[in-house]
C-alpha positions as CSV (number, residue, x, y, z in Angstrom):
1,X,74.2,149.5,139.1
2,X,75.7,152.2,136.9
3,X,79.2,150.7,137.4
4,X,78.2,147.3,135.7
5,X,76.7,149.4,133.0
6,X,80.2,150.5,132.1
7,X,82.2,147.5,133.2
8,X,80.3,144.8,131.3
9,X,81.2,146.2,127.8
10,X,84.7,146.6,128.9
11,X,84.8,143.0,130.1
12,X,83.3,141.7,126.9
13,X,85.9,143.7,124.9
14,X,88.7,142.4,126.9
15,X,87.6,138.8,126.3
16,X,87.2,139.5,122.4
17,X,90.7,140.9,122.5
18,X,92.1,138.0,124.2
19,X,90.6,135.6,121.6
20,X,91.9,137.8,118.8
21,X,95.4,137.7,120.3
22,X,95.3,133.9,120.6
23,X,94.0,133.5,117.1
24,X,96.5,135.9,115.5
25,X,99.4,133.7,117.0
26,X,98.2,130.4,115.4
27,X,100.0,129.1,112.4
28,X,97.5,128.3,109.6
29,X,99.7,125.5,108.3
30,X,99.2,123.6,111.4
31,X,95.5,122.8,111.1
32,X,95.1,119.6,112.9
33,X,93.8,117.0,110.5
34,X,91.3,114.3,111.9
35,X,92.9,111.9,109.4
36,X,96.3,111.7,111.0
37,X,96.8,108.2,112.4
38,X,93.8,106.8,110.3
39,X,93.8,104.9,107.2
40,X,94.1,107.0,104.0
41,X,90.9,107.4,102.2
42,X,90.4,105.0,99.3
43,X,90.4,106.3,95.7
44,X,90.6,105.1,92.2
45,X,91.1,107.8,89.7
46,X,92.4,108.1,86.1
47,X,96.0,108.8,85.5
48,X,96.7,112.3,84.2
49,X,99.1,111.0,81.5
50,X,96.8,108.1,80.4
51,X,93.1,108.4,81.3
52,X,92.4,104.8,80.3
53,X,94.6,103.7,83.1
54,X,93.6,104.1,86.8
55,X,95.6,104.3,90.1
56,X,94.3,103.4,93.5
57,X,95.5,103.7,97.0
58,X,95.9,99.8,97.0
59,X,98.6,100.4,94.2
60,X,100.9,101.9,97.0
61,X,100.3,99.3,99.6
62,X,103.3,98.1,101.5
63,X,105.4,101.1,100.9
64,X,105.8,104.5,102.4
65,X,104.8,107.2,99.9
66,X,104.0,110.9,99.6
67,X,100.9,112.5,98.1
68,X,101.1,116.1,96.9
69,X,97.8,117.8,96.0
70,X,98.4,120.5,93.3
71,X,96.8,122.3,90.4
72,X,98.1,124.3,87.4
73,X,96.1,127.3,88.4
74,X,97.7,127.3,91.8
75,X,100.3,130.0,92.4
76,X,101.8,128.5,95.6
77,X,102.1,125.1,93.8
78,X,104.6,126.7,91.4
79,X,106.4,128.1,94.3
80,X,107.0,124.6,95.9
81,X,107.5,122.7,92.5
82,X,111.3,123.1,92.1
83,X,111.6,121.7,95.8
84,X,109.4,118.7,94.7
85,X,111.6,118.1,91.6
86,X,114.6,118.0,93.7
87,X,113.0,115.8,96.4
88,X,111.9,113.3,93.6
89,X,115.6,113.1,92.4
90,X,116.6,111.9,95.9
91,X,114.2,108.8,95.3
92,X,113.7,108.5,99.1
93,X,110.0,107.4,98.4
94,X,107.6,107.5,95.6
95,X,105.9,110.9,95.2
96,X,102.4,110.7,93.7
97,X,100.4,113.8,92.5
98,X,96.7,114.5,93.0
99,X,95.8,117.0,90.4
100,X,92.9,118.9,91.9
101,X,90.0,120.5,90.1
102,X,92.1,121.1,87.1
103,X,91.8,120.7,83.3
104,X,94.1,117.7,82.3
105,X,95.5,119.6,79.3
106,X,96.5,122.5,81.5
107,X,98.1,120.1,84.2
108,X,100.0,118.2,81.5
109,X,101.4,121.4,79.9
110,X,102.4,122.7,83.3
111,X,104.3,119.5,84.1
112,X,105.9,119.7,80.7
113,X,107.0,123.3,81.3
114,X,108.2,122.9,85.0
115,X,109.2,119.2,85.2
116,X,107.4,116.1,86.5
117,X,108.6,114.9,89.8
118,X,105.7,112.5,90.2
119,X,105.9,108.7,90.0
120,X,102.3,109.1,88.8
121,X,99.6,111.7,89.0
122,X,95.9,111.1,89.1
123,X,93.2,113.6,88.0
124,X,90.5,114.6,90.6
125,X,88.3,116.8,88.2
126,X,85.4,117.1,90.6
127,X,87.5,117.4,93.6
128,X,85.7,114.6,95.5
129,X,88.8,112.7,96.5
130,X,90.4,115.8,97.7
131,X,87.3,116.3,99.9
132,X,87.7,112.7,101.2
133,X,91.4,113.5,102.1
134,X,90.2,116.7,104.0
135,X,92.0,119.0,101.6
136,X,91.4,122.7,102.4
137,X,93.2,124.0,99.2
138,X,96.2,123.4,97.2
139,X,99.0,122.7,97.7
140,X,98.9,120.1,100.5
141,X,101.2,117.2,101.1
142,X,100.7,114.0,103.0
143,X,103.0,111.2,104.1
144,X,101.5,107.7,104.3
145,X,103.0,104.7,105.9
146,X,103.4,101.1,104.7
147,X,100.1,100.1,106.3
148,X,98.3,102.9,104.5
149,X,98.0,105.2,107.5
150,X,98.3,109.0,107.1
151,X,101.3,110.1,109.3
152,X,101.7,113.8,108.4
153,X,99.9,116.5,106.6
154,X,101.3,119.9,105.5
155,X,99.0,122.7,104.2
156,X,100.5,125.1,101.9
157,X,103.7,125.0,99.9
158,X,106.6,122.9,101.1
159,X,109.6,124.7,102.3
160,X,113.2,123.3,102.6
161,X,112.9,123.5,106.2
162,X,109.7,121.4,106.4
163,X,111.3,118.8,104.1
164,X,114.5,118.6,106.1
165,X,113.0,118.8,109.7
166,X,109.6,117.1,109.4
167,X,109.2,114.9,106.2
168,X,112.6,113.4,105.5
169,X,113.1,112.3,109.2
170,X,109.4,110.9,109.2
171,X,110.2,108.9,106.1
172,X,113.4,107.5,107.5
173,X,111.6,106.4,110.6
174,X,108.8,104.9,108.7
175,X,111.1,102.9,106.4
176,X,113.3,101.7,109.3
C-alpha cells in the first residue's frame, strides 16, 4: 500500500510531463480551422476607402482570391506588409483586406504610409465578420477558391516560405 502512495504521484507527474512535451512541439500557426473545405462565411461590409460603398463575398464569386485580416495597431501586420505589397505586384489573384477592429482613419493612414496592396479593404469595426471567419487574432490569411470555399488558412504573419511553398502553388492549382 505504501508503494502506491509514492508511485501514484510519480505516474501523474510523468503523464503531465508527456502532455507538456507534446504541447511544446506543436506549431501555433497550424491551428486546424473547421472552415477549411467549407464555404467562406458571408459578409457585407463598408469599404475602408469609401464607407458609402459595400463589398460582399459574392463580389468575389467565380475567382480565386486571398483575404488578409489586418489592423493598424498590429505589430506583426507591419512585419508581413512588405511581403503583401510584393505579392500584390505579381497580380496572381486579387488580394482583399479585412481591417479588423480598427479605426478607419488609422487604417487609411497606415496604408498611406506603408503602401496599399489590397484590391479593396473592408472595415470590420466590431469584429463580427472576423469571428464568423474564425479569426484568432491578426494577421491571418485565407485562400478561397472559385466556388467560394476556404482552401487554406495561415495564422500569424506570412513569410516568404509560406507564400512560396504553400500559397502560390495552391493558387496555381486552384486556377488550373
